[in-house]
All heavy atoms as an XYZ file, in Angstrom:
645
protein
N    -132.397   -200.400   -142.920
C    -132.528   -199.152   -142.182
C    -131.257   -198.306   -142.304
O    -131.324   -197.106   -142.515
C    -132.835   -199.451   -140.713
C    -133.098   -198.220   -139.847
C    -134.377   -197.537   -140.300
C    -133.186   -198.631   -138.400
N    -130.113   -198.954   -142.189
C    -128.843   -198.232   -142.292
C    -128.662   -197.651   -143.697
O    -128.190   -196.523   -143.864
C    -127.684   -199.166   -141.929
C    -126.340   -198.491   -142.041
N    -125.965   -197.436   -141.232
C    -125.288   -198.710   -142.879
C    -124.753   -197.035   -141.572
N    -124.317   -197.809   -142.559
N    -129.067   -198.396   -144.696
C    -128.949   -197.933   -146.089
C    -129.824   -196.717   -146.318
O    -129.418   -195.768   -146.981
C    -129.347   -199.065   -147.064
O    -128.593   -200.221   -146.759
C    -129.085   -198.662   -148.481
N    -131.038   -196.741   -145.748
C    -131.938   -195.597   -145.914
C    -131.367   -194.354   -145.228
O    -131.442   -193.249   -145.775
C    -133.312   -195.918   -145.323
C    -134.088   -196.936   -146.127
C    -135.396   -197.307   -145.456
O    -135.763   -196.667   -144.459
O    -136.036   -198.227   -145.958
N    -130.795   -194.536   -144.054
C    -130.203   -193.401   -143.336
C    -129.015   -192.841   -144.115
O    -128.837   -191.623   -144.216
C    -129.772   -193.829   -141.943
N    -128.210   -193.724   -144.664
C    -127.053   -193.283   -145.454
C    -127.518   -192.542   -146.700
O    -126.956   -191.503   -147.065
C    -126.191   -194.499   -145.855
O    -125.837   -195.223   -144.683
C    -124.942   -194.063   -146.586
N    -128.547   -193.057   -147.342
C    -129.092   -192.420   -148.536
C    -129.664   -191.040   -148.198
O    -129.404   -190.058   -148.905
C    -130.168   -193.316   -149.170
C    -130.758   -192.835   -150.492
C    -129.670   -192.772   -151.549
C    -131.877   -193.771   -150.926
N    -130.423   -190.956   -147.106
C    -131.000   -189.681   -146.690
C    -129.899   -188.682   -146.346
O    -129.979   -187.509   -146.711
C    -131.932   -189.889   -145.498
N    -128.892   -189.144   -145.641
C    -127.779   -188.267   -145.283
C    -127.070   -187.768   -146.545
O    -126.689   -186.608   -146.664
C    -126.791   -189.003   -144.386
C    -125.704   -188.084   -143.866
C    -124.759   -188.780   -142.957
N    -124.030   -189.755   -143.784
C    -123.192   -190.645   -143.317
N    -122.977   -190.738   -142.034
N    -122.562   -191.465   -144.123
N    -126.908   -188.639   -147.527
C    -126.288   -188.244   -148.792
C    -127.085   -187.168   -149.497
O    -126.522   -186.207   -150.020
N    -128.416   -187.306   -149.502
C    -129.265   -186.283   -150.126
C    -129.161   -184.962   -149.379
O    -129.096   -183.884   -149.990
C    -130.731   -186.730   -150.182
C    -131.010   -187.700   -151.291
C    -131.650   -188.899   -151.035
C    -130.650   -187.409   -152.598
C    -131.920   -189.789   -152.054
C    -130.917   -188.300   -153.625
C    -131.544   -189.495   -153.348
N    -129.146   -185.023   -148.059
C    -129.025   -183.801   -147.270
C    -127.684   -183.117   -147.526
O    -127.617   -181.896   -147.700
C    -129.198   -184.098   -145.776
C    -130.616   -184.454   -145.326
C    -130.599   -184.869   -143.865
C    -131.550   -183.283   -145.547
N    -126.614   -183.891   -147.555
C    -125.298   -183.312   -147.817
C    -125.213   -182.744   -149.225
O    -124.634   -181.678   -149.444
C    -124.203   -184.357   -147.595
C    -123.953   -184.749   -146.143
C    -122.944   -185.887   -146.080
C    -123.478   -183.560   -145.339
N    -125.819   -183.445   -150.160
C    -125.807   -182.949   -151.536
C    -126.594   -181.649   -151.631
O    -126.192   -180.720   -152.313
C    -126.401   -184.000   -152.485
C    -126.337   -183.578   -153.935
C    -126.909   -184.650   -154.850
O    -127.424   -185.665   -154.396
N    -126.823   -184.410   -156.134
N    -127.710   -181.585   -150.933
C    -128.509   -180.351   -150.930
C    -127.732   -179.187   -150.344
O    -127.752   -178.076   -150.864
N    -127.024   -179.415   -149.252
C    -126.211   -178.366   -148.642
C    -125.082   -177.948   -149.585
O    -124.750   -176.775   -149.682
C    -125.617   -178.851   -147.310
C    -126.624   -179.080   -146.229
C    -127.201   -177.808   -145.720
N    -126.181   -177.071   -144.992
C    -126.274   -175.800   -144.674
N    -127.336   -175.123   -145.007
N    -125.322   -175.199   -144.020
N    -124.517   -178.915   -150.286
C    -123.447   -178.609   -151.225
C    -123.968   -177.713   -152.343
O    -123.306   -176.761   -152.751
C    -122.876   -179.897   -151.799
O    -121.924   -179.603   -152.798
N    -125.166   -178.013   -152.843
C    -125.754   -177.192   -153.898
C    -126.038   -175.776   -153.396
O    -125.853   -174.806   -154.119
C    -127.032   -177.827   -154.432
C    -126.744   -179.023   -155.315
O    -125.637   -179.159   -155.843
N    -127.712   -179.909   -155.466
N    -126.509   -175.663   -152.141
C    -126.763   -174.337   -151.576
C    -125.471   -173.532   -151.529
O    -125.447   -172.349   -151.868
C    -127.330   -174.457   -150.162
C    -128.756   -174.939   -150.095
C    -129.212   -175.149   -148.663
O    -128.536   -174.643   -147.739
O    -130.222   -175.818   -148.463
N    -124.419   -174.166   -151.112
C    -123.127   -173.487   -151.016
C    -122.649   -173.056   -152.399
O    -122.163   -171.957   -152.581
C    -122.106   -174.410   -150.363
C    -120.815   -173.724   -150.061
C    -119.861   -174.594   -149.285
N    -120.463   -175.875   -148.993
C    -119.805   -176.985   -148.792
N    -118.498   -176.974   -148.825
N    -120.404   -178.118   -148.541
N    -122.792   -173.929   -153.381
C    -122.323   -173.566   -154.723
C    -123.148   -172.424   -155.293
O    -122.623   -171.576   -156.004
C    -122.358   -174.785   -155.651
O    -123.682   -175.208   -155.873
N    -124.447   -172.372   -154.969
C    -125.277   -171.252   -155.432
C    -124.846   -169.951   -154.762
O    -124.815   -168.905   -155.396
C    -126.758   -171.511   -155.175
C    -127.339   -172.573   -156.050
N    -127.312   -172.500   -157.415
C    -127.957   -173.742   -155.754
C    -127.878   -173.565   -157.937
N    -128.278   -174.358   -156.937
N    -124.515   -170.026   -153.477
C    -124.049   -168.815   -152.779
C    -122.735   -168.345   -153.370
O    -122.514   -167.149   -153.555
C    -123.895   -169.090   -151.282
C    -125.194   -169.125   -150.532
C    -124.926   -169.115   -149.054
N    -124.076   -170.235   -148.684
C    -124.378   -171.147   -147.784
N    -125.502   -171.080   -147.126
N    -123.537   -172.127   -147.521
N    -121.852   -169.286   -153.674
C    -120.555   -168.918   -154.252
C    -120.760   -168.316   -155.638
O    -120.155   -167.295   -155.978
C    -119.615   -170.138   -154.303
C    -119.198   -170.512   -152.885
C    -118.390   -169.852   -155.163
C    -118.431   -171.805   -152.795
N    -121.641   -168.921   -156.428
C    -121.905   -168.394   -157.764
C    -122.488   -166.983   -157.681
O    -122.113   -166.097   -158.460
C    -122.859   -169.313   -158.514
N    -123.396   -166.764   -156.734
C    -123.973   -165.433   -156.558
C    -122.901   -164.441   -156.139
O    -122.831   -163.323   -156.656
C    -125.094   -165.479   -155.495
O    -126.066   -166.427   -155.906
C    -125.748   -164.133   -155.336
N    -122.059   -164.845   -155.210
C    -120.969   -163.968   -154.762
C    -120.050   -163.616   -155.930
O    -119.666   -162.462   -156.104
C    -120.172   -164.650   -153.643
C    -118.918   -163.917   -153.288
C    -118.978   -162.731   -152.585
C    -117.679   -164.399   -153.679
C    -117.815   -162.047   -152.268
C    -116.521   -163.722   -153.355
C    -116.595   -162.540   -152.654
N    -119.705   -164.609   -156.737
C    -118.803   -164.352   -157.865
C    -119.454   -163.429   -158.891
O    -118.786   -162.589   -159.491
C    -118.368   -165.659   -158.508
C    -117.445   -166.525   -157.653
C    -117.172   -167.843   -158.364
C    -116.157   -165.818   -157.328
N    -120.753   -163.573   -159.094
C    -121.466   -162.701   -160.034
C    -121.450   -161.265   -159.542
O    -121.175   -160.338   -160.308
C    -122.918   -163.186   -160.214
O    -122.898   -164.527   -160.676
C    -123.663   -162.324   -161.198
N    -121.729   -161.077   -158.255
C    -121.708   -159.724   -157.688
C    -120.315   -159.133   -157.771
O    -120.124   -157.971   -158.142
C    -122.222   -159.756   -156.233
C    -123.720   -160.086   -156.216
C    -121.961   -158.429   -155.533
C    -124.254   -160.393   -154.835
N    -119.317   -159.932   -157.450
C    -117.932   -159.467   -157.497
C    -117.539   -159.100   -158.933
O    -116.864   -158.101   -159.168
C    -117.003   -160.544   -156.963
C    -115.624   -160.030   -156.664
C    -114.785   -161.067   -156.026
N    -113.970   -161.629   -157.091
C    -113.198   -162.672   -156.966
N    -113.146   -163.319   -155.837
N    -112.486   -163.106   -157.962
N    -117.997   -159.890   -159.895
C    -117.684   -159.624   -161.298
C    -118.316   -158.313   -161.741
O    -117.693   -157.534   -162.462
C    -118.170   -160.790   -162.158
C    -117.634   -160.710   -163.566
O    -116.599   -160.126   -163.808
N    -118.354   -161.278   -164.499
N    -119.553   -158.051   -161.319
C    -120.213   -156.796   -161.683
C    -119.455   -155.613   -161.089
O    -119.267   -154.592   -161.744
C    -121.656   -156.788   -161.197
C    -122.552   -157.658   -162.008
C    -123.962   -157.590   -161.505
N    -124.784   -158.568   -162.174
C    -125.934   -158.998   -161.715
N    -126.405   -158.535   -160.580
N    -126.626   -159.887   -162.380
N    -119.057   -155.738   -159.840
C    -118.309   -154.658   -159.194
C    -116.989   -154.423   -159.923
O    -116.574   -153.281   -160.115
C    -118.066   -154.992   -157.726
N    -116.338   -155.490   -160.351
C    -115.084   -155.350   -161.092
C    -115.318   -154.630   -162.407
O    -114.513   -153.784   -162.813
C    -114.462   -156.718   -161.339
C    -113.215   -156.655   -162.177
C    -112.010   -156.215   -161.634
C    -113.234   -157.000   -163.517
C    -110.865   -156.139   -162.391
C    -112.089   -156.924   -164.290
C    -110.912   -156.494   -163.718
O    -109.792   -156.413   -164.491
N    -116.424   -154.952   -163.095
C    -116.714   -154.296   -164.365
C    -116.936   -152.802   -164.179
O    -116.498   -151.999   -165.010
C    -117.927   -154.940   -165.028
C    -117.619   -156.311   -165.579
O    -116.472   -156.652   -165.824
N    -118.640   -157.125   -165.756
N    -117.617   -152.408   -163.103
C    -117.817   -150.987   -162.828
C    -116.479   -150.324   -162.563
O    -116.169   -149.265   -163.111
C    -118.782   -150.798   -161.627
C    -118.798   -149.355   -161.162
C    -120.176   -151.258   -161.995
N    -115.661   -150.954   -161.733
C    -114.335   -150.411   -161.436
C    -113.514   -150.290   -162.704
O    -112.840   -149.297   -162.936
C    -113.624   -151.313   -160.422
C    -112.207   -150.930   -160.176
C    -111.902   -149.811   -159.425
C    -111.172   -151.691   -160.705
C    -110.582   -149.446   -159.195
C    -109.861   -151.337   -160.476
C    -109.568   -150.208   -159.725
N    -113.569   -151.294   -163.545
C    -112.791   -151.311   -164.790
C    -113.224   -150.187   -165.724
O    -112.405   -149.595   -166.414
C    -112.936   -152.669   -165.463
C    -112.101   -152.830   -166.692
C    -110.620   -152.914   -166.340
N    -109.883   -152.961   -167.571
C    -108.918   -152.114   -167.901
N    -108.548   -151.205   -167.060
N    -108.326   -152.200   -169.045
N    -114.524   -149.872   -165.763
C    -114.981   -148.799   -166.647
C    -114.415   -147.454   -166.190
O    -114.003   -146.637   -167.004
C    -116.505   -148.761   -166.707
O    -117.052   -148.398   -165.463
N    -114.372   -147.211   -164.862
C    -113.772   -145.979   -164.369
C    -112.275   -145.955   -164.653
O    -111.709   -144.910   -164.972
C    -114.009   -145.816   -162.865
C    -115.403   -145.364   -162.545
C    -116.255   -146.178   -161.815
C    -115.876   -144.137   -162.968
C    -117.535   -145.777   -161.518
C    -117.159   -143.712   -162.679
C    -117.989   -144.541   -161.945
N    -111.637   -147.101   -164.556
C    -110.217   -147.184   -164.839
C    -109.941   -146.863   -166.309
O    -108.966   -146.190   -166.637
C    -109.711   -148.585   -164.491
C    -108.222   -148.688   -164.437
C    -107.795   -150.052   -163.940
O    -107.969   -151.019   -164.709
O    -107.315   -150.144   -162.815
N    -110.807   -147.309   -167.197
C    -110.638   -147.017   -168.622
C    -110.763   -145.530   -168.896
O    -110.010   -144.973   -169.701
C    -111.684   -147.782   -169.439
O    -111.483   -149.166   -169.329
N    -111.720   -144.881   -168.233
C    -111.882   -143.433   -168.392
C    -110.617   -142.729   -167.913
O    -110.105   -141.820   -168.566
C    -113.125   -142.945   -167.623
C    -114.391   -143.475   -168.293
C    -113.162   -141.424   -167.551
C    -115.655   -143.274   -167.472
N    -110.107   -143.163   -166.775
C    -108.883   -142.564   -166.226
C    -107.704   -142.764   -167.165
O    -106.905   -141.842   -167.367
C    -108.593   -143.192   -164.859
C    -107.431   -142.533   -164.158
O    -107.385   -141.293   -164.129
O    -106.566   -143.272   -163.645
N    -107.600   -143.934   -167.767
C    -106.510   -144.193   -168.718
C    -106.606   -143.256   -169.908
O    -105.593   -142.739   -170.392
C    -106.541   -145.640   -169.194
C    -106.100   -146.618   -168.117
O    -105.501   -146.168   -167.117
O    -106.353   -147.821   -168.274
N    -107.830   -143.035   -170.400
C    -108.023   -142.132   -171.541
C    -107.623   -140.705   -171.208
O    -106.951   -140.027   -171.993
N    -108.018   -140.250   -170.021
C    -107.648   -138.892   -169.600
C    -106.140   -138.761   -169.429
O    -105.550   -137.755   -169.811
C    -108.364   -138.541   -168.288
C    -109.876   -138.375   -168.380
C    -110.464   -138.184   -166.984
C    -110.253   -137.211   -169.277
N    -105.537   -139.773   -168.862
C    -104.081   -139.749   -168.655
C    -103.363   -139.686   -170.005
O    -102.393   -138.943   -170.169
C    -103.645   -140.990   -167.882
C    -102.200   -140.952   -167.471
C    -101.801   -142.152   -166.634
N    -102.656   -142.311   -165.477
C    -103.321   -143.424   -165.178
N    -103.216   -144.478   -165.944
N    -104.079   -143.492   -164.114
N    -103.839   -140.458   -170.978
C    -103.200   -140.457   -172.292
C    -103.289   -139.066   -172.924
O    -102.318   -138.563   -173.490
C    -103.851   -141.496   -173.200
C    -103.328   -141.485   -174.593
C    -102.074   -141.989   -174.877
C    -104.080   -140.949   -175.625
C    -101.572   -141.971   -176.163
C    -103.592   -140.919   -176.910
C    -102.341   -141.429   -177.187
N    -104.464   -138.436   -172.832
C    -104.624   -137.097   -173.405
C    -103.715   -136.090   -172.706
O    -103.126   -135.221   -173.348
C    -106.079   -136.649   -173.297
C    -106.955   -137.315   -174.299
C    -108.328   -136.682   -174.324
N    -109.262   -137.726   -174.701
C    -110.336   -138.054   -174.038
N    -110.675   -137.399   -172.961
N    -111.108   -139.029   -174.449
N    -103.620   -136.183   -171.386
C    -102.779   -135.258   -170.633
C    -101.313   -135.413   -171.037
O    -100.611   -134.423   -171.257
C    -102.933   -135.497   -169.131
C    -102.091   -134.605   -168.227
C    -102.497   -133.150   -168.389
C    -102.224   -135.044   -166.785
N    -100.861   -136.641   -171.164
C     -99.470   -136.878   -171.561
C     -99.227   -136.352   -172.970
O     -98.210   -135.719   -173.241
C     -99.123   -138.376   -171.444
C     -99.057   -138.767   -169.969
C     -97.819   -138.699   -172.152
C     -98.916   -140.249   -169.736
N    -100.186   -136.577   -173.862
C    -100.041   -136.074   -175.223
C     -99.980   -134.549   -175.212
O     -99.146   -133.942   -175.894
C    -101.211   -136.552   -176.082
C    -101.032   -136.206   -177.551
C    -102.229   -136.591   -178.359
N    -103.354   -135.773   -177.940
C    -104.612   -136.143   -177.978
N    -104.937   -137.328   -178.393
N    -105.567   -135.326   -177.594
N    -100.831   -133.907   -174.407
C    -100.814   -132.452   -174.321
C     -99.494   -131.955   -173.732
O     -98.981   -130.925   -174.155
C    -101.996   -131.951   -173.479
C    -103.333   -132.155   -174.183
O    -103.337   -132.393   -175.412
O    -104.372   -132.077   -173.504
N     -98.969   -132.654   -172.755
C     -97.687   -132.253   -172.175
C     -96.559   -132.391   -173.192
O     -95.637   -131.566   -173.226
C     -97.373   -133.081   -170.934
C     -98.193   -132.721   -169.683
C     -97.888   -133.691   -168.562
C     -97.931   -131.294   -169.255
N     -96.638   -133.417   -174.025
C     -95.624   -133.572   -175.085
C     -95.687   -132.395   -176.062
O     -94.662   -131.853   -176.476
C     -95.821   -134.888   -175.845
C     -95.399   -136.092   -175.033
O     -94.662   -135.915   -174.040
O     -95.813   -137.220   -175.388
N     -96.892   -132.003   -176.423
C     -97.063   -130.862   -177.334
C     -96.529   -129.594   -176.679
O     -95.833   -128.798   -177.313
C     -98.549   -130.711   -177.732
C     -98.971   -131.889   -178.610
C     -98.796   -129.396   -178.454
C    -100.462   -131.972   -178.864
N     -96.814   -129.418   -175.397
C     -96.325   -128.246   -174.675
C     -94.799   -128.234   -174.645
O     -94.170   -127.185   -174.833
C     -96.890   -128.228   -173.248
C     -96.424   -127.088   -172.358
C     -96.890   -125.745   -172.920
C     -96.924   -127.298   -170.940
N     -94.189   -129.372   -174.421
C     -92.730   -129.452   -174.391
C     -92.142   -129.055   -175.734
O     -91.142   -128.320   -175.798
C     -92.282   -130.857   -174.002
N     -92.749   -129.504   -176.822
C     -92.256   -129.149   -178.158
C     -92.391   -127.644   -178.387
O     -91.456   -126.992   -178.883
C     -93.031   -129.947   -179.238
C     -92.746   -129.404   -180.619
C     -92.679   -131.415   -179.151
N     -93.514   -127.071   -177.997
C     -93.718   -125.633   -178.179
C     -92.733   -124.821   -177.342
O     -92.197   -123.798   -177.802
C     -95.154   -125.249   -177.808
C     -96.239   -125.741   -178.760
C     -97.619   -125.406   -178.219
C     -96.047   -125.135   -180.140
N     -92.457   -125.266   -176.127
C     -91.492   -124.546   -175.288
C     -90.087   -124.611   -175.877
O     -89.327   -123.628   -175.819
C     -91.514   -125.111   -173.864
C     -92.754   -124.765   -173.039
C     -92.725   -125.503   -171.715
C     -92.856   -123.264   -172.824
N     -89.721   -125.746   -176.447
C     -88.402   -125.840   -177.100
C     -88.299   -124.869   -178.271
O     -87.276   -124.209   -178.464
C     -88.158   -127.266   -177.583
C     -87.704   -128.180   -176.506
C     -87.264   -129.521   -177.061
N     -87.619   -130.533   -176.091
C     -88.351   -131.609   -176.317
N     -88.785   -131.863   -177.528
N     -88.627   -132.450   -175.367
N     -89.375   -124.794   -179.063
C     -89.371   -123.862   -180.202
C     -89.237   -122.423   -179.724
O     -88.479   -121.630   -180.285
C     -90.656   -124.009   -181.018
C     -90.696   -125.211   -181.901
C     -91.969   -125.204   -182.732
C     -92.036   -126.386   -183.650
N     -93.243   -126.374   -184.485
N     -89.979   -122.085   -178.671
C     -89.909   -120.719   -178.138
C     -88.509   -120.413   -177.611
O     -87.998   -119.310   -177.793
C     -90.945   -120.517   -177.038
C     -92.371   -120.462   -177.558
S     -93.612   -120.375   -176.238
C     -93.096   -118.942   -175.349
N     -87.877   -121.383   -176.965
C     -86.527   -121.188   -176.434
C     -85.540   -120.946   -177.577
O     -84.689   -120.059   -177.493
C     -86.113   -122.409   -175.618
C     -84.775   -122.218   -174.923
C     -84.421   -123.379   -174.060
N     -84.160   -124.532   -174.922
C     -83.937   -125.758   -174.489
N     -83.988   -126.015   -173.198
N     -83.685   -126.749   -175.330
N     -85.666   -121.709   -178.649
C     -84.778   -121.513   -179.806
C     -84.963   -120.130   -180.414
O     -83.996   -119.450   -180.760
C     -85.049   -122.594   -180.850
C     -84.521   -123.941   -180.477
C     -84.758   -124.944   -181.588
N     -84.640   -126.286   -181.065
C     -85.438   -127.295   -181.371
N     -86.420   -127.120   -182.232
N     -85.257   -128.473   -180.838
N     -86.231   -119.726   -180.547
C     -86.503   -118.405   -181.124
C     -85.957   -117.296   -180.225
O     -85.392   -116.325   -180.702
C     -88.005   -118.219   -181.341
C     -88.564   -119.039   -182.468
C     -90.067   -118.875   -182.600
O     -90.708   -118.248   -181.777
N     -90.645   -119.488   -183.648
N     -86.119   -117.471   -178.921
C     -85.612   -116.471   -177.990
C     -84.089   -116.385   -178.063
O     -83.521   -115.282   -178.058
C     -86.064   -116.800   -176.560
C     -85.675   -115.818   -175.472
C     -86.273   -114.447   -175.759
C     -86.123   -116.315   -174.120
N     -83.419   -117.508   -178.172
C     -81.960   -117.497   -178.310
C     -81.524   -116.783   -179.584
O     -80.563   -116.010   -179.580
C     -81.401   -118.926   -178.308
C     -81.365   -119.553   -176.938
C     -80.731   -120.895   -177.024
N     -80.709   -121.533   -175.703
C     -80.373   -122.772   -175.496
N     -80.026   -123.548   -176.515
N     -80.380   -123.265   -174.285
N     -82.247   -117.058   -180.670
C     -81.922   -116.379   -181.936
C     -82.103   -114.881   -181.811
O     -81.276   -114.095   -182.285
C     -82.820   -116.919   -183.067
C     -82.131   -117.975   -183.874
C     -82.935   -118.343   -185.093
N     -83.472   -119.679   -184.823
C     -84.653   -120.102   -185.139
N     -85.502   -119.331   -185.777
N     -85.030   -121.323   -184.856
N     -83.180   -114.458   -181.165
C     -83.438   -113.020   -181.000
C     -82.360   -112.381   -180.128
O     -81.934   -111.241   -180.387
C     -84.829   -112.796   -180.389
C     -86.016   -113.055   -181.289
C     -87.309   -112.961   -180.513
C     -86.022   -112.075   -182.459
N     -81.954   -113.068   -179.068
C     -80.943   -112.492   -178.179
C     -79.579   -112.411   -178.873
O     -78.800   -111.473   -178.641
C     -80.841   -113.313   -176.899
C     -82.041   -113.199   -175.950
C     -81.892   -114.142   -174.779
C     -82.216   -111.776   -175.470
N     -79.263   -113.375   -179.721
C     -77.994   -113.341   -180.448
C     -77.991   -112.223   -181.479
O     -76.971   -111.582   -181.725
C     -77.743   -114.665   -181.152
C     -77.335   -115.770   -180.233
C     -77.069   -117.035   -180.991
N     -77.060   -118.185   -180.082
C     -77.286   -119.412   -180.425
N     -77.550   -119.707   -181.687
N     -77.245   -120.366   -179.543
N     -79.135   -112.032   -182.136
C     -79.227   -111.016   -183.198
C     -79.220   -109.610   -182.596
O     -78.760   -108.676   -183.226
C     -80.502   -111.208   -184.013
N     -79.689   -109.468   -181.388
C     -79.847   -108.143   -180.785
C     -78.657   -107.643   -180.149
O     -77.761   -106.989   -180.364
């Protein structure tokens, strides 16, 4: 009788353990999907930031050229 009770208790505990692991697996899957969505927006933001920085670099180069030309014009005049 004691062996049967121990065996039954073991099956019940094992069943509860499996339920918990399924809940954890489901939670991790949902969390992973949410992370992937977040990551895709982050990638878009990184791309926009890179373009903006590149455009600012181009603007800085153009402003330096304009400053040099303006200095030359002021010296010549």
